C-alpha positions in Angstrom: -0.4 -19.7 36.3 3.3 -19.8 36.9 5.1 -16.5 37.2 7.3 -17.3 34.2 4.2 -17.8 32.1 2.7 -14.5 33.4 5.9 -12.7 32.6 6.0 -14.1 29.1 2.3 -13.2 28.5 2.9 -9.6 29.8 6.0 -9.4 27.5 4.0 -10.6 24.5 1.3 -8.1 25.3 3.8 -5.2 25.6 5.4 -6.3 22.3 2.0 -6.3 20.5 1.2 -2.9 21.9 4.6 -1.7 20.7 4.1 -3.1 17.2 0.7 -1.5 17.0 2.1 1.8 18.0 4.8 1.6 15.4 2.3 0.7 12.7 0.1 3.6 13.7 3.0 6.0 13.8 4.1 4.9 10.3 0.5 5.5 9.1 0.4 8.9 10.6 3.8 9.8 9.1 2.5 8.8 5.6 -0.6 11.0 6.2 1.6 13.9 7.3 3.8 13.4 4.2 0.8 13.3 2.0 -0.7 16.4 3.5 2.5 18.4 3.2 3.2 17.3 -0.4 -0.4 18.0 -1.4 -0.2 21.4 0.4 2.8 22.4 -1.8 0.9 21.3 -4.9 -2.2 23.2 -3.9 -0.2 26.3 -3.1 1.5 26.1 -6.5 -1.8 25.6 -8.3 -3.2 28.7 -6.4 -0.2 30.8 -7.7 -0.3 29.6 -11.3 -4.1 30.1 -11.5 -3.8 33.7 -10.4 -0.4 34.8 -11.7 -0.6 35.4 -15.4 3.1 35.7 -15.8 3.7 32.3 -14.1 0.9 30.7 -16.1 2.5 31.9 -19.3 5.6 30.0 -18.5 3.7 26.8 -17.6 0.8 26.7 -20.1 1.0 24.0 -22.7 1.9 25.1 -26.1 -1.1 26.2 -28.0 -3.3 26.7 -24.9 -4.6 30.1 -24.1 -3.1 31.4 -20.8 -6.5 32.3 -19.3 -7.9 28.8 -20.2 -4.8 27.2 -18.5 -5.4 29.3 -15.4 -9.1 28.2 -15.2 -7.9 24.6 -15.6 -5.4 24.9 -12.8 -8.0 26.5 -10.5 -10.2 23.4 -11.2 -7.2 21.1 -10.6 -6.7 22.8 -7.3 -10.3 21.9 -6.2 -9.7 18.3 -7.4 -6.5 18.1 -5.5 -8.2 19.3 -2.3 -10.8 16.6 -2.7 -8.2 14.0 -3.6 -6.3 14.8 -0.4 -9.4 14.4 1.7 -10.1 11.1 0.0 -6.5 9.9 0.5 -6.6 10.7 4.2 -9.8 8.7 4.6 -12.1 11.7 5.2 -14.3 11.0 2.2 -16.3 7.7 1.9 -16.9 6.0 -1.5 -20.5 7.2 -1.5 -19.4 10.8 -0.7 -16.7 10.6 -3.4 -19.3 9.6 -6.0 -21.5 12.5 -4.8 -18.7 15.1 -4.9 -17.5 13.8 -8.3 -21.0 14.3 -9.8 -21.3 17.7 -8.3 -17.9 18.9 -9.5 -18.4 17.5 -13.0 -21.6 19.5 -13.4 -19.5 22.6 -13.3 -18.0 23.7 -16.6 -14.5 24.4 -15.4 -14.1 21.0 -13.8 -15.6 19.1 -16.8 -13.3 21.1 -19.2 -10.3 20.4 -17.0 -11.1 16.7 -16.9 -11.7 16.6 -20.7 -8.2 18.1 -21.2 -6.2 16.4 -18.5 -8.2 13.4 -17.3 -6.1 10.9 -19.3 -3.0 12.3 -17.7 -4.5 12.0 -14.2 -5.5 8.4 -15.0 -1.9 7.6 -16.1 -0.5 9.3 -13.0 -2.7 7.3 -10.7 -1.7 3.9 -12.1 -0.5 1.6 -9.4 -2.0 3.6 -6.6 -5.3 1.9 -5.5 -6.7 5.0 -3.8 -5.8 7.4 -6.6 -7.1 4.9 -9.2 -10.5 4.9 -7.2 -10.5 8.7 -7.2 -9.7 9.0 -10.9 -12.3 6.3 -11.8 -15.0 8.3 -9.8 -14.1 11.5 -11.6 -14.1 9.8 -15.0 -17.5 8.1 -14.4 -19.0 11.4 -13.3 -17.5 13.2 -16.2 -19.0 10.7 -18.7 -22.4 10.5 -17.0 -21.8 7.1 -15.2 -22.3 6.3 -11.6 -20.3 4.2 -9.1 
């Protein structure tokens, strides 16, 4: 092999490694952004589900404040599972299992009955969130994946 060919091959290899590193770094940055954003949401849900004064401000008109707080506590649990799913820490099989387990609990089922359509609309266009929402809806309505 000529030295010029070897140099070109080494350069191409280095470029490929560099591109792979950039792709991996971008993926990790998206995961960090997702984690931070979800952390803020989970923190807010923790506060609104325990602070009656705050819940009074945010509760939908006509909804009892205590009921709203129970819904937001359930939403916090769903957001935690959704985050794990978005980060790739929950398989499709595990997602179906967790969805069934959660929807057997009254608070989660009631939350989903009240806000599931909103969650479905919010997930539109995001393949991973659509999968999560579909799993929750199927479990809430007695279906499987």
